[in-house]
C-alpha positions in Angstrom: 18.6 50.6 -7.4 20.6 52.8 -4.9 22.0 49.1 -3.2 22.5 48.5 -7.4 24.8 52.2 -7.3 26.6 51.0 -3.7 27.7 47.4 -5.2 29.4 49.3 -7.8 31.0 51.9 -6.0 32.6 49.2 -3.7 33.8 47.7 -6.6 34.7 50.8 -8.0 37.0 52.0 -5.0 38.5 48.3 -4.3 39.9 48.8 -7.6 41.8 51.8 -6.6 46.0 51.9 -5.6 46.1 52.1 -1.3 43.4 49.8 -1.0 44.6 46.9 1.7 44.2 44.8 -1.0 47.1 46.3 -3.1 48.8 47.5 -0.5 50.0 47.1 3.5 48.5 49.5 5.8 50.3 52.3 6.8 52.3 53.3 10.1 49.3 53.0 13.6 51.1 56.6 14.4 52.0 58.3 11.4 54.5 61.5 12.1 53.8 64.4 10.4 57.0 64.1 8.2 55.0 60.6 7.6 52.2 61.4 6.0 48.8 64.0 7.3 46.5 62.9 10.1 44.0 59.9 8.8 40.6 61.4 7.2 37.3 60.9 8.7 36.2 60.5 4.9 38.1 56.8 4.4 39.6 58.8 1.3 36.0 59.1 -0.5 35.1 62.7 -2.0 32.2 64.8 -1.1 30.3 63.9 -4.2 30.9 60.1 -3.4 29.5 60.2 0.0 26.7 62.5 -1.2 25.5 59.6 -3.9 26.0 56.8 -0.7 23.6 59.2 1.1 21.0 59.3 -1.3 20.9 56.0 -2.0 19.9 55.2 1.5 17.8 57.5 1.8 16.0 55.8 -1.8 16.3 52.4 0.0 14.3 53.8 2.7 12.1 55.6 1.2 11.2 52.4 -1.3 7.6 51.2 -0.5 8.3 46.8 0.8 8.4 44.3 -1.9 4.4 43.1 -3.1 4.5 39.8 -1.7 3.2 36.8 -4.3 -0.4 37.1 -5.3 -2.0 33.5 -4.5 -4.9 32.6 -6.9 -7.5 30.2 -6.7 -6.6 27.7 -8.9 -2.9 28.5 -6.6 -5.1 27.5 -3.9 -7.0 25.1 -5.7 -3.9 22.5 -7.1 -2.2 22.3 -2.8 -5.9 20.2 -2.6 -5.2 18.3 -5.8 -4.8 14.2 -4.0 -1.8 11.8 -5.5 -4.0 9.9 -8.2 -3.4 6.7 -10.1 -5.1 4.0 -11.9 -4.0 1.0 -12.6 -5.2 -1.3 -15.4 -5.4 -5.0 -16.0 -6.2 -7.5 -18.7 -6.2 -10.4 -19.3 -6.2 -13.7 -22.0 -7.8 -16.5 -20.6 -8.5 -20.6 -22.4 -9.8 -22.7 -20.4 -9.9 -27.0 -20.5 -14.0 -26.7 -18.5 -16.9 -25.4 -19.8 -17.2 -24.1 -15.7 -14.2 -22.9 -14.5 -14.4 -23.0 -10.1 -12.0 -19.4 -9.9 -12.2 -18.3 -6.7 -11.8 -14.3 -7.5 -14.1 -12.3 -7.9 -12.0 -10.6 -11.1 -9.5 -13.9 -11.6 -11.0 -14.6 -15.7 -13.3 -17.5 -15.8 -13.9 -18.1 -19.5 -12.4 -18.5 -22.8 -11.1 -14.9 -24.7 -10.8 -11.3 -23.2 -11.0 -10.4 -19.6 -10.8 -6.6 -18.0 -10.1 -7.5 -14.6 -10.1 -4.3 -13.1 -9.2 -0.5 -13.5 -8.6 0.5 -10.2 -9.2 4.8 -8.8 -6.7 4.9 -5.8 -6.5 8.4 -4.4 -4.4 8.9 -1.6 -4.2 12.9 0.3 -3.7 14.1 3.9 -6.6 15.4 5.3 -4.7 17.4 7.4 -1.9 17.9 10.5 -4.3 14.1 11.8 -5.4 11.9 9.0 -5.0 11.0 5.8 -7.4 9.9 3.3 -7.2 7.2 1.2 -10.0 5.4 -1.2 -9.9 3.0 -4.1 -12.8 2.7 -6.9 -12.8 0.0 -8.9 -14.1 0.2 -12.7 -15.7 -2.7 -14.5 -17.2 -3.2 -17.9 -20.3 -4.1 -15.8 -19.6 -0.9 -13.7 -18.3 1.4 -10.6 -17.7 -0.4 -7.0 -15.7 1.7 -4.0 -13.6 -1.6 -2.9 -12.2 0.7 0.2 -12.6 4.5 1.1 -11.4 5.5 4.3 -9.4 7.9 6.8 -6.4 7.3 8.9 -5.1 9.1 11.9 -1.3 10.5 11.9 -0.5 11.6 15.1 -2.7 9.6 17.6 -0.1 9.3 21.0 1.1 6.3 22.8 1.7 4.9 19.1 -2.1 4.3 18.4 -3.3 4.3 15.3 -6.8 4.4 14.4 -8.8 3.6 10.9 -12.4 4.6 9.8 -14.4 3.3 7.0 -14.6 0.6 4.1 -11.2 -1.5 4.4 -9.8 -4.7 3.5 -9.1 -6.0 6.9 -6.0 -7.0 7.9 -6.5 -10.9 8.5 -3.6 -12.3 7.1 -1.4 -12.1 4.8 -3.1 -11.8 0.9 -6.7 -10.5 2.4 -5.8 -6.2 2.9 -4.1 -6.9 -0.6 -4.6 -5.7 -4.2 -4.8 -8.0 -7.6 -1.6 -5.5 -8.8 0.6 -6.5 -6.1 -0.7 -10.2 -6.3 2.0 -12.4 -7.1 -0.7 -14.8 -9.3 -2.9 -13.9 -12.0 -5.8 -14.9 -10.3 -6.8 -14.5 -6.4 -5.3 -17.4 -3.8 -8.5 -20.2 -3.6 -8.4 -20.2 0.5 -9.2 -16.0 0.6 -12.3 -16.7 -1.9 -13.3 -20.3 -0.5 -13.6 -18.1 3.0 -13.5 -14.9 2.7 -15.5 -14.4 -0.9 -14.6 -13.1 -4.6 -13.2 -9.5 -2.7 -11.8 -10.7 0.1 -13.3 -9.8 3.6 -14.0 -5.9 4.2 -16.7 -4.0 5.6 -18.0 -0.5 6.8 -16.0 -0.4 11.1 -12.8 0.8 12.6 -9.6 -0.3 13.0 -7.2 0.2 15.6 -4.0 -0.5 15.8 -1.4 -0.5 17.7 2.9 -0.6 17.6 4.5 -2.3 20.6 7.9 -1.0 22.2 10.0 -4.3 21.9 12.6 -4.9 20.3 11.6 -6.4 17.1 8.4 -5.3 14.8 5.7 -6.1 16.7 1.9 -4.8 15.6 -1.5 -5.6 17.5 -4.7 -5.2 15.3 -8.7 -5.2 16.1 -10.7 -4.1 13.6 -15.2 -4.4 14.0 -17.3 -4.8 10.3 -19.9 -5.4 9.1 -20.7 -9.3 8.3 -21.9 -9.0 5.6 -21.3 -9.0 1.8 -21.9 -12.9 -0.5 -18.5 -11.5 -1.4 -16.6 -10.2 1.3 -18.2 -12.3 4.5 -18.8 -15.4 3.2 -18.6 -17.6 5.9 -20.1 -15.1 8.3 -23.8 -13.4 7.1 -22.8 -13.5 3.5 -25.8 -13.2 1.1 -28.2 -13.3 4.1 -27.7 -10.3 5.9 -29.5 -10.4 8.9 -29.0 -7.3 10.7 -27.5 -5.4 13.2 -29.0 -6.0 16.9 -26.2 -5.7 19.0 -22.6 -6.0 18.9 -22.0 -9.5 18.4 -23.8 -9.2 14.9 -20.6 -7.5 14.5 -17.5 -9.1 12.1 -14.4 -8.7 15.0 -11.0 -9.5 13.1 -7.8 -9.6 15.7 -3.7 -10.0 14.5 -0.3 -10.3 15.6 2.1 -8.4 12.5 6.1 -9.0 14.1 8.8 -9.1 11.3 12.6 -9.6 12.3 16.0 -8.9 10.6 16.9 -12.5 10.4 20.1 -10.9 8.4 21.0 -8.0 6.4 19.6 -9.7 3.3 16.9 -12.0 5.3 14.0 -10.9 6.9 11.1 -12.4 7.8 7.0 -11.5 8.2 4.9 -13.8 10.9 1.2 -13.2 11.6 -1.5 -14.7 14.0 -5.1 -14.1 12.6 -8.7 -14.3 14.0 -12.3 -13.8 12.8 -15.4 -14.3 14.9 -19.1 -13.3 13.9 -22.9 -14.3 13.4 -23.3 -16.8 10.3 -26.9 -16.9 9.1 -27.4 -20.7 10.1 -29.8 -20.4 13.3 -30.6 -17.9 16.5 -26.8 -16.9 18.0 -24.3 -19.7 15.7 -20.8 -18.6 15.1 -17.7 -18.8 12.8 -14.4 -18.9 14.3 -11.7 -18.1 11.9 -8.2 -18.6 13.0 -5.6 -18.1 10.2 -1.7 -18.3 10.7 0.8 -16.7 7.6 4.7 -16.5 7.0 6.8 -15.2 4.5 10.8 -15.0 4.3 12.7 -12.5 1.5 15.8 -12.8 0.5 17.3 -9.3 -0.6 21.1 -9.5 -1.1 21.8 -5.1 -0.2 25.6 -7.0 0.4 26.3 -7.1 -2.7 25.3 -5.8 -6.3 22.7 -8.0 -7.2 19.0 -8.4 -9.2 18.5 -11.0 -7.1 15.0 -11.1 -5.4 13.8 -14.5 -3.4 10.3 -14.8 -1.0 8.8 -17.7 0.0 4.8 -17.7 1.4 2.5 -19.2 3.2 -0.8 -19.3 4.5 -3.1 -21.4 6.7 -6.5 -20.9 8.4 -9.0 -23.7 10.1 -12.6 -22.1 10.0 -14.6 -23.3 12.2 -19.1 -22.7 12.2 -21.6 -24.0 14.3 -25.0 -25.2 12.5 -28.0 -26.0 14.0 -26.8 -28.8 16.6 -23.8 -28.9 14.8 -20.1 -28.0 14.5 -18.6 -28.0 10.7 -15.3 -27.4 10.4 -12.7 -27.4 7.1 -8.4 -26.8 5.9 -7.1 -24.5 3.8 -4.3 -23.0 3.1 -0.7 -22.3 0.7 2.0 -21.8 0.0 4.4 -19.9 -2.9 7.6 -19.4 -4.0 9.1 -16.2 -5.6 12.1 -15.0 -7.3 12.9 -11.9 -9.2 15.8 -13.7 -11.1 16.8 -10.6 -13.6 16.1 -6.8 -12.8 12.6 -7.5 -15.4 11.9 -10.9 -15.1 10.7 -12.6 -12.2 8.8 -16.2 -11.6 6.7 -17.3 -9.0 5.1 -21.3 -7.7 1.9 -21.6 -5.9 0.0 -25.0 -4.1 -2.6 -24.1 -2.5 -5.4 -27.2 -0.4 -8.8 -27.2 0.8 -10.1 -29.7 2.6 -13.3 -30.9 3.0 -16.4 -30.0 5.8 -16.8 -32.3 8.5 -18.1 -32.2 11.8 -15.6 -32.7 14.1 -15.4 -36.6 14.2 -14.3 -36.3 11.0 -17.4 -37.1 9.0 -18.6 -35.5 5.9 -21.4 -33.2 5.1 -22.2 -31.1 2.0 -22.0 -27.3 2.4 -24.9 -24.8 1.8 -21.7 -22.0 1.1 -20.0 -24.5 -1.6 -22.8 -27.4 -2.2 -19.9 -29.2 -4.5 -16.8 -29.8 -2.6 -17.0 -32.5 -0.4 -13.8 -34.2 -1.7 -10.0 -32.3 -1.4 -9.2 -30.3 -3.9 -5.9 -28.7 -5.0 -4.6 -26.1 -7.6 -0.6 -25.8 -9.2 -0.3 -22.7 -11.0 2.9 -21.3 -12.5 3.9 -17.8 -13.6 6.3 -16.4 -15.6 6.2 -12.4 -15.6 8.4 -9.4 -17.2 8.3 -6.3 -16.4 9.6 -4.0 -19.1 9.6 -0.8 -16.8 8.3 -0.3 -12.5 4.8 0.8 -14.0 3.7 -2.0 -16.8 4.2 -5.7 -16.4 3.1 -9.5 -18.6 3.1 -12.2 -17.4 1.6 -15.7 -18.4 0.5 -18.4 -16.5 -0.9 -22.1 -16.1 -3.3 -23.9 -13.5 -3.7 -27.3 -13.0 -6.7 -27.4 -10.5 -7.5 -31.1 -9.8 -11.3 -31.2 -7.9 -11.5 -34.8 -6.3 -15.7 -34.5 -7.3 -14.7 -33.7 -11.2 -13.4 -36.8 -13.4 -9.7 -34.6 -14.4 -8.0 -31.7 -13.4 -9.2 -28.0 -15.2 -6.4 -26.8 -16.9 -6.2 -22.9 -17.5 -3.5 -20.3 -19.2 -3.4 -17.1 -18.8 -1.7 -14.1 -20.1 -2.4 -10.9 -18.3 -1.0 -7.0 -19.5 -1.3 -3.9 -16.6 -0.2 -0.9 -16.8 0.0 2.0 -14.5 0.1 5.7 -14.4 -0.1 8.4 -12.0 1.0 8.5 -8.3 1.4 5.5 -7.5 2.8 4.1 -3.7 4.4 1.8 -2.2 3.4 -1.7 -1.7 3.8 -3.4 2.3 6.7 -5.7 2.7 
């Protein structure tokens, strides 16, 4: 309260006549005829000086302020991660009795489907590591899709990731369904890697090159087993881990080119190598390339976004006494032509499995795939907000071994609650 008194007193003195705010300053050396010598008290009365001295003494004797009390609840609150739930529900119709859907979360029969309820968790562990996890709930169980730690302070532009994660092969594989432009999974990824996309337990090391444009080199080693996650490798037949050759190795080069303020290009090259169960020492090799061209005007006010995306994967597998190969790819065009409306179209193609001399063989992974298969899809999307969307999609699937194309129509609703980070470019 001493300081309160000082503030009041200084305000009162400032209002007295004769202060510098209202009168000119007196002469520096007044003569006896002009006035008395300056008063060392500044014009204050003894009572005022005594009050100031008492206030200063009271402030000096007062105890220091009590720091804020840290409770257990407050400490725990600081440890809470960012959490979000993302739900996908779909209504589907298929003209075929047995639809040939590629994704583990795709609708696969007439009626309603809970594609997934994804729990996304993210939090820095300390100054050195960041924790991420994606846990998927369905009507039939719970699945740990990804859980890993990523370094945040390695020197020389390196970054390490350890745990279970989607490998960074190509463009579609590292992504989750809620970031896709379509309701169903890409045929190429489903055929080559499996219905859940290629993932496994392991570690990944990436390096950001000091080049004039964005260049990232990625390498990882993961488990080679998993019917829905590594079907071109060990897949459902887990022969165990006896040497480093029994792991899947993945390498990738990611590049980004800003062609103009409104136009950008991403281009990647990928490879994956690992054992397959057809015989001792037999291996599978995957070679892929992907391209993504995006137009988004920032030099003028416009809601328009247009993207062109394509990916190609060449698969080569050693089998007893021979080598089998096939080709798979897709191209898609997506646009957001209004703040809440978008549309997309996709074309996919997969060749039959053949020997190097062109002889078509019956693949044990896809016995029916003895001819080429193509699929065309088109979708329209409405976003009420950035946290929900409605999507209507139609597919025409022309498999060469079926008498007529299969037709599908799907309506999907997605909702997102909680803190969810931005998607990659």
